[in-house]
C-alpha positions as CSV (number, residue, x, y, z in Angstrom):
1,X,-191.6,-43.5,24.7
2,X,-191.7,-44.4,21.0
3,X,-195.4,-43.4,20.8
4,X,-194.9,-40.6,18.2
5,X,-195.9,-42.8,15.3
6,X,-199.5,-43.1,16.4
7,X,-200.1,-40.6,19.2
8,X,-201.7,-38.0,16.9
9,X,-203.4,-40.4,14.5
10,X,-207.2,-40.5,14.9
11,X,-208.8,-43.9,15.4
12,X,-209.8,-45.5,12.1
13,X,-212.6,-47.9,11.7
14,X,-211.3,-51.2,10.3
15,X,-213.0,-52.7,7.3
16,X,-215.1,-55.8,7.8
17,X,-213.0,-58.9,7.9
18,X,-213.2,-61.9,5.6
19,X,-213.9,-64.2,8.6
20,X,-214.2,-63.8,12.3
21,X,-212.7,-66.2,14.9
22,X,-214.2,-66.3,18.4
23,X,-212.2,-68.7,20.7
24,X,-214.3,-70.3,23.4
25,X,-211.9,-69.4,26.2
26,X,-211.8,-66.2,28.2
27,X,-208.4,-64.6,27.4
28,X,-207.9,-62.9,30.8
29,X,-208.9,-65.6,33.3
30,X,-208.9,-68.8,31.3
31,X,-212.5,-69.7,31.9
32,X,-214.0,-71.9,29.1
33,X,-217.2,-70.7,27.3
34,X,-220.1,-72.8,26.0
35,X,-221.2,-72.3,22.4
36,X,-224.8,-71.5,21.7
37,X,-224.5,-71.9,18.0
38,X,-223.4,-74.5,15.6
39,X,-222.3,-74.6,11.9
40,X,-225.0,-73.5,9.5
41,X,-226.6,-71.1,12.0
42,X,-227.3,-67.6,10.9
43,X,-226.4,-65.0,13.5
44,X,-227.3,-61.3,14.0
45,X,-224.9,-58.6,15.0
46,X,-224.9,-58.4,18.8
47,X,-226.5,-61.9,19.2
48,X,-225.1,-64.0,22.1
49,X,-223.1,-66.9,20.6
50,X,-221.4,-68.3,23.7
51,X,-222.1,-68.2,27.4
52,X,-219.7,-68.4,30.3
53,X,-219.4,-71.5,32.4
54,X,-218.5,-69.3,35.3
55,X,-219.9,-65.9,36.3
56,X,-216.4,-64.5,36.4
57,X,-216.2,-64.7,32.6
58,X,-218.4,-62.8,30.1
59,X,-220.6,-64.0,27.3
60,X,-219.6,-63.6,23.7
61,X,-221.6,-61.7,21.1
62,X,-221.5,-61.9,17.3
63,X,-219.6,-58.8,16.1
64,X,-221.3,-59.1,12.6
65,X,-224.3,-60.5,10.9
66,X,-223.3,-63.7,9.1
67,X,-223.2,-67.5,9.2
68,X,-221.4,-69.9,11.5
69,X,-219.4,-71.9,9.0
70,X,-217.4,-74.1,11.3
71,X,-216.3,-75.0,14.8
72,X,-212.5,-75.6,14.7
73,X,-209.5,-75.7,17.0
74,X,-207.3,-72.6,16.9
75,X,-203.9,-71.9,18.3
76,X,-204.1,-68.8,20.5
77,X,-201.3,-67.2,22.6
78,X,-203.4,-67.2,25.8
79,X,-203.9,-71.0,25.9
80,X,-201.3,-73.9,26.0
81,X,-203.4,-76.0,23.6
82,X,-205.7,-75.3,20.6
83,X,-209.0,-73.8,21.6
84,X,-212.4,-74.7,20.1
85,X,-213.4,-71.6,18.0
86,X,-216.6,-70.3,16.4
87,X,-215.8,-69.2,12.8
88,X,-218.3,-66.7,11.3
89,X,-218.5,-65.7,7.7
90,X,-219.8,-62.1,7.6
91,X,-222.9,-61.5,5.5
92,X,-223.9,-58.4,3.7
93,X,-222.7,-55.3,5.6
94,X,-225.6,-54.1,7.8
95,X,-226.6,-50.5,7.6
96,X,-225.7,-48.6,10.8
97,X,-228.5,-49.0,13.3
98,X,-229.5,-46.0,15.4
99,X,-228.6,-46.7,19.1
100,X,-231.4,-47.7,21.3
101,X,-231.7,-45.0,24.0
102,X,-231.7,-46.2,27.6
103,X,-235.1,-46.5,29.4
104,X,-233.4,-45.6,32.7
105,X,-233.0,-44.6,35.3
106,X,-231.6,-48.0,36.3
107,X,-231.1,-49.5,39.7
108,X,-227.5,-50.6,40.6
109,X,-228.5,-54.2,40.3
110,X,-230.0,-53.7,36.9
111,X,-226.9,-51.9,35.7
112,X,-224.7,-54.7,36.9
113,X,-226.9,-57.2,35.1
114,X,-226.9,-55.2,31.9
115,X,-223.1,-54.8,31.9
116,X,-222.7,-58.5,32.3
117,X,-225.3,-59.5,29.7
118,X,-223.8,-57.1,27.2
119,X,-220.3,-58.5,27.7
120,X,-218.7,-55.5,29.3
121,X,-217.9,-56.3,33.0
122,X,-218.7,-58.9,35.6
123,X,-219.4,-57.1,38.9
124,X,-219.9,-59.3,41.9
125,X,-220.5,-57.5,45.2
126,X,-220.2,-60.1,47.9
127,X,-222.7,-59.9,50.7
128,X,-221.0,-59.1,54.0
129,X,-217.8,-57.7,52.4
130,X,-216.7,-54.1,52.6
131,X,-218.4,-52.0,50.0
132,X,-216.3,-50.5,47.2
133,X,-215.5,-46.9,48.0
134,X,-213.4,-45.9,45.1
135,X,-213.5,-46.8,41.4
136,X,-210.1,-46.0,39.7
137,X,-210.2,-45.8,35.9
138,X,-206.8,-46.5,34.5
139,X,-206.0,-44.0,31.7
140,X,-202.2,-44.3,32.1
141,X,-200.5,-45.7,29.0
142,X,-196.7,-46.1,29.6
143,X,-195.9,-49.1,27.5
144,X,-193.7,-48.0,24.5
145,X,-195.5,-47.7,21.2
146,X,-199.1,-48.2,22.5
147,X,-201.5,-45.2,22.2
148,X,-205.0,-46.7,21.9
149,X,-206.0,-45.6,25.4
150,X,-204.7,-42.1,24.9
151,X,-206.6,-41.8,21.6
152,X,-209.9,-43.0,23.2
153,X,-209.6,-40.5,26.0
154,X,-209.0,-37.7,23.5
155,X,-211.7,-38.7,21.0
156,X,-214.4,-40.0,23.4
157,X,-214.0,-37.9,26.5
158,X,-217.7,-37.4,27.1
159,X,-218.4,-41.1,26.8
160,X,-215.6,-41.8,29.2
161,X,-217.0,-39.5,31.9
162,X,-220.5,-40.9,31.3
163,X,-219.1,-44.4,31.7
164,X,-217.4,-43.4,35.0
165,X,-220.8,-42.2,36.3
166,X,-222.4,-45.5,35.4
167,X,-219.6,-47.5,37.1
168,X,-220.1,-45.4,40.2
169,X,-223.7,-46.5,40.3
170,X,-222.9,-50.1,39.4
171,X,-220.3,-50.5,42.3
172,X,-222.4,-48.2,44.5
173,X,-219.1,-46.3,45.2
174,X,-218.4,-43.0,46.8
175,X,-216.0,-41.6,44.2
176,X,-214.4,-42.3,40.8
177,X,-210.9,-41.2,39.9
178,X,-209.5,-41.1,36.4
179,X,-205.7,-41.7,36.4
180,X,-203.8,-40.5,33.4
181,X,-200.3,-39.4,32.3
182,X,-200.6,-36.9,29.5
183,X,-199.2,-33.6,28.4
184,X,-202.1,-32.9,26.0
185,X,-203.5,-29.5,27.2
186,X,-206.7,-29.9,25.2
187,X,-207.5,-33.2,26.9
188,X,-206.9,-31.7,30.3
189,X,-209.1,-28.7,29.5
190,X,-211.9,-31.0,28.3
191,X,-211.7,-33.1,31.4
192,X,-211.8,-30.1,33.7
193,X,-214.9,-28.8,31.9
194,X,-216.7,-32.2,32.2
195,X,-215.9,-33.0,35.8
196,X,-216.3,-29.4,37.1
197,X,-220.0,-30.1,38.0
198,X,-219.4,-33.7,39.0
199,X,-219.1,-34.0,42.7
200,X,-217.9,-37.6,42.9
201,X,-215.7,-37.7,39.8
202,X,-212.1,-36.4,39.5
203,X,-208.9,-37.0,37.6
204,X,-205.3,-37.1,38.5
205,X,-202.5,-36.4,36.0
206,X,-199.5,-38.5,37.2
207,X,-195.9,-38.2,36.2
208,X,-195.2,-40.4,33.2
209,X,-192.9,-42.9,35.0
210,X,-193.1,-46.5,34.1
211,X,-194.6,-48.8,35.5
212,X,-197.0,-46.3,37.2
213,X,-199.8,-47.7,35.0
214,X,-199.7,-51.0,36.9
215,X,-203.1,-51.5,38.7
216,X,-201.5,-52.4,42.0
217,X,-199.3,-49.2,42.0
218,X,-202.2,-47.0,41.0
219,X,-204.5,-48.3,43.8
220,X,-201.6,-47.8,46.2
221,X,-201.1,-44.2,45.0
222,X,-204.7,-43.0,44.6
223,X,-206.8,-45.1,47.0
224,X,-204.4,-46.3,49.8
225,X,-206.9,-46.1,52.6
226,X,-210.1,-47.1,50.9
227,X,-211.6,-50.3,49.4
228,X,-211.1,-49.8,45.7
229,X,-211.4,-51.5,42.3
230,X,-209.8,-50.6,39.0
231,X,-211.1,-50.7,35.4
232,X,-209.5,-49.5,32.2
233,X,-210.6,-46.7,29.9
234,X,-212.1,-49.0,27.1
235,X,-214.3,-50.7,29.7
236,X,-215.6,-47.4,31.1
237,X,-216.5,-46.3,27.5
238,X,-218.1,-49.7,26.8
239,X,-220.2,-49.2,30.0
240,X,-221.5,-46.0,28.5
241,X,-222.4,-47.7,25.2
242,X,-224.0,-50.6,27.1
243,X,-226.3,-48.6,29.4
244,X,-226.9,-45.5,27.3
245,X,-227.2,-47.1,23.9
246,X,-227.8,-50.7,24.8
247,X,-224.9,-51.9,22.7
248,X,-222.8,-55.0,23.6
249,X,-219.0,-55.1,23.4
250,X,-218.3,-55.9,19.8
251,X,-215.2,-53.9,18.9
252,X,-211.8,-53.0,20.3
253,X,-209.4,-50.2,19.6
254,X,-205.8,-51.6,19.1
255,X,-202.5,-49.9,18.2
256,X,-200.4,-51.5,15.5
257,X,-197.0,-49.9,15.6
258,X,-193.2,-50.6,15.6
259,X,-190.3,-50.1,13.2
260,X,-191.4,-53.0,10.9
261,X,-194.9,-51.8,10.0
262,X,-195.3,-49.5,7.1
263,X,-198.2,-47.3,8.3
264,X,-198.8,-47.5,12.1
265,X,-202.4,-47.0,13.1
266,X,-205.0,-47.1,15.8
267,X,-207.7,-49.3,14.4
268,X,-211.2,-50.0,15.8
269,X,-211.6,-53.6,14.9
270,X,-214.3,-56.1,15.4
271,X,-213.5,-58.7,18.0
272,X,-212.4,-61.9,16.3
273,X,-210.7,-60.1,13.4
274,X,-207.3,-61.8,12.5
275,X,-204.2,-59.7,13.1
276,X,-203.1,-60.4,9.5
277,X,-206.1,-58.6,8.1
278,X,-205.4,-55.5,10.2
279,X,-201.8,-55.5,9.0
280,X,-203.1,-55.3,5.5
281,X,-205.0,-52.1,6.4
282,X,-201.7,-50.6,7.6
283,X,-200.2,-51.1,4.2
284,X,-198.3,-54.2,5.2
285,X,-194.7,-54.3,6.4
286,X,-191.8,-52.1,5.5
287,X,-189.5,-54.9,6.6
288,X,-190.3,-58.5,7.4
289,X,-191.1,-58.7,11.1
290,X,-188.5,-60.7,13.1
291,X,-190.2,-60.0,16.4
292,X,-194.0,-59.7,17.1
293,X,-195.2,-58.6,20.5
294,X,-198.8,-58.8,21.6
295,X,-199.2,-55.9,24.0
296,X,-196.2,-53.6,24.8
297,X,-192.5,-54.4,24.6
298,X,-192.1,-54.3,28.4
299,X,-194.9,-56.6,29.5
300,X,-196.3,-58.0,26.3
301,X,-196.1,-61.6,25.0
302,X,-193.9,-62.6,22.0
303,X,-196.0,-64.4,19.4
304,X,-195.0,-66.3,16.3
305,X,-198.1,-65.9,14.0
306,X,-200.2,-63.2,12.5
307,X,-203.2,-65.6,12.3
308,X,-204.6,-64.8,15.8
309,X,-207.8,-63.0,16.5
310,X,-208.3,-59.7,18.4
311,X,-210.1,-60.3,21.7
312,X,-211.9,-58.1,24.2
313,X,-208.6,-57.3,26.2
314,X,-206.4,-56.5,23.2
315,X,-204.5,-53.3,23.4
316,X,-202.0,-53.4,20.6
317,X,-199.2,-55.2,18.7
318,X,-195.7,-54.1,18.1
319,X,-193.5,-55.3,15.2
320,X,-189.7,-55.2,15.0
321,X,-187.6,-56.0,11.9
322,X,-185.4,-58.6,13.7
323,X,-185.2,-60.2,17.0
324,X,-182.2,-58.9,18.9
325,X,-180.3,-61.6,20.6
326,X,-177.9,-60.3,23.2
327,X,-175.6,-62.6,25.2
328,X,-176.1,-62.5,29.0
329,X,-172.9,-61.4,30.8
330,X,-171.9,-62.0,34.4
331,X,-173.7,-59.8,37.0
332,X,-171.5,-56.9,38.2
333,X,-173.7,-56.4,41.3
334,X,-174.3,-52.7,40.5
335,X,-177.7,-52.8,42.2
336,X,-179.6,-51.0,39.3
337,X,-182.2,-53.7,39.2
338,X,-182.8,-53.3,42.9
339,X,-183.1,-49.5,42.7
340,X,-185.5,-49.7,39.7
341,X,-187.9,-52.3,41.2
342,X,-191.2,-50.6,42.2
343,X,-191.8,-53.5,44.6
344,X,-188.4,-53.1,46.4
345,X,-187.4,-56.7,45.4
346,X,-183.9,-58.1,44.8
347,X,-184.1,-59.3,41.2
348,X,-180.4,-60.2,41.0
349,X,-180.8,-62.6,44.0
350,X,-184.0,-64.1,42.7
351,X,-182.4,-64.7,39.3
352,X,-179.4,-66.4,40.9
353,X,-181.7,-68.6,43.0
354,X,-183.6,-69.6,39.8
355,X,-180.4,-70.5,38.0
356,X,-179.5,-72.8,40.9
357,X,-183.0,-74.2,40.9
358,X,-183.3,-73.1,44.5
359,X,-187.1,-72.4,44.4
360,X,-187.4,-72.0,48.2
361,X,-184.9,-69.2,48.2
362,X,-186.7,-67.5,45.3
363,X,-190.0,-67.7,47.2
364,X,-188.4,-66.3,50.4
365,X,-187.3,-63.2,48.5
366,X,-191.0,-62.2,48.0
367,X,-191.1,-63.1,44.3
368,X,-194.9,-63.4,44.7
369,X,-195.2,-59.6,44.8
370,X,-193.4,-59.2,41.4
371,X,-195.4,-57.1,38.9
372,X,-193.5,-58.5,35.9
373,X,-193.0,-55.0,34.7
374,X,-189.6,-55.8,33.2
375,X,-187.9,-52.7,34.5
376,X,-185.1,-54.9,36.1
377,X,-184.2,-56.4,32.7
378,X,-184.4,-53.1,31.0
379,X,-181.8,-51.3,33.3
380,X,-179.4,-54.3,33.6
381,X,-176.0,-53.4,32.1
382,X,-175.2,-57.1,31.9
383,X,-178.3,-57.8,29.8
384,X,-179.6,-60.4,32.4
385,X,-183.2,-61.3,31.6
386,X,-184.4,-61.0,35.2
387,X,-188.0,-60.8,34.1
388,X,-187.8,-64.2,32.5
389,X,-186.3,-65.8,35.6
390,X,-189.0,-64.2,37.8
391,X,-191.7,-65.3,35.5
392,X,-190.4,-68.8,35.6
393,X,-190.9,-68.9,39.4
394,X,-194.4,-67.5,39.1
395,X,-195.4,-69.9,36.3
396,X,-194.0,-72.8,38.3
397,X,-196.2,-71.9,41.2
398,X,-199.4,-71.8,39.0
399,X,-198.7,-75.2,37.4
400,X,-198.1,-77.0,40.7
């Protein structure tokens, strides 16, 4: 699915940025963070520079050694208003530090505490609730153009399996399953060798059918009768680095691809690096980008600027030469959107209700279970933007 430009390219280490921008807002759950530094402060690489105001969010660490030069508002795609941001000017490049070996073995509570303090994962096991039985690691990557997860699995297979063992202990689970969709025989062989002696770790190679990589669908397929949780491959590898090498989460591997970019790459960039600086390391644009998508084309977010920072959940960016504007035509009631929906919804009826502003009718059609995968829009011969109409209902609900 348009992944050929980067699927065989090894991960490259991005060069140190001119400045780093760390917004004080969790990009995934919208929890604000509290700065622990101020302009003029010198920070070390790995130093905690912001703490969470809620235990669901994670602390922020300085990705480089340098100086905090300002606190300024920054427009970011994951917030409706500018977010107060720590701006760090990197100092002299630090020589690579040897990893600090773990002093384990660790108790599960100690692992959970370390994972939180090092900015990897917030694990809250509620007293009295059912224990987690299965940890599913999502290695499926079915968004067009994105390959960062696939490259991580191929290049850091041992770290991935080690991270799965750590997550097993952290959640005190019975088993861990790696879900992937790959035709790489070498990766399959490596995984077979590594999990052969692991009694509680396994992997499942699923058919590459979008949107099989959706967390809800994966849990439904792989752990239907157990209490389960799901994490992604970068988080599992970060868990290994945190517990084994005592390293906080400072970097993120992102894919930069699409027809407009000159040299598509998978880059390991420091969190807080501006997208514009990464584009320069891909030799710029072959054509001016008319459409920029943060994430993949199916579920990603259209953005209007290259001056946004990489954050801990970034997966990639896709660039198209021009934005295609297609006129919506009347529905021919072919039923393709219904057949394609993984949640067995009726997108055509929901879209009709939204156009009529009949919000109660849209709600009655189970719109709350929509995954926003975009499949309905993709298959529609009348080019109806069903996903946009469904998103409108869901966003209306969250703002009420």
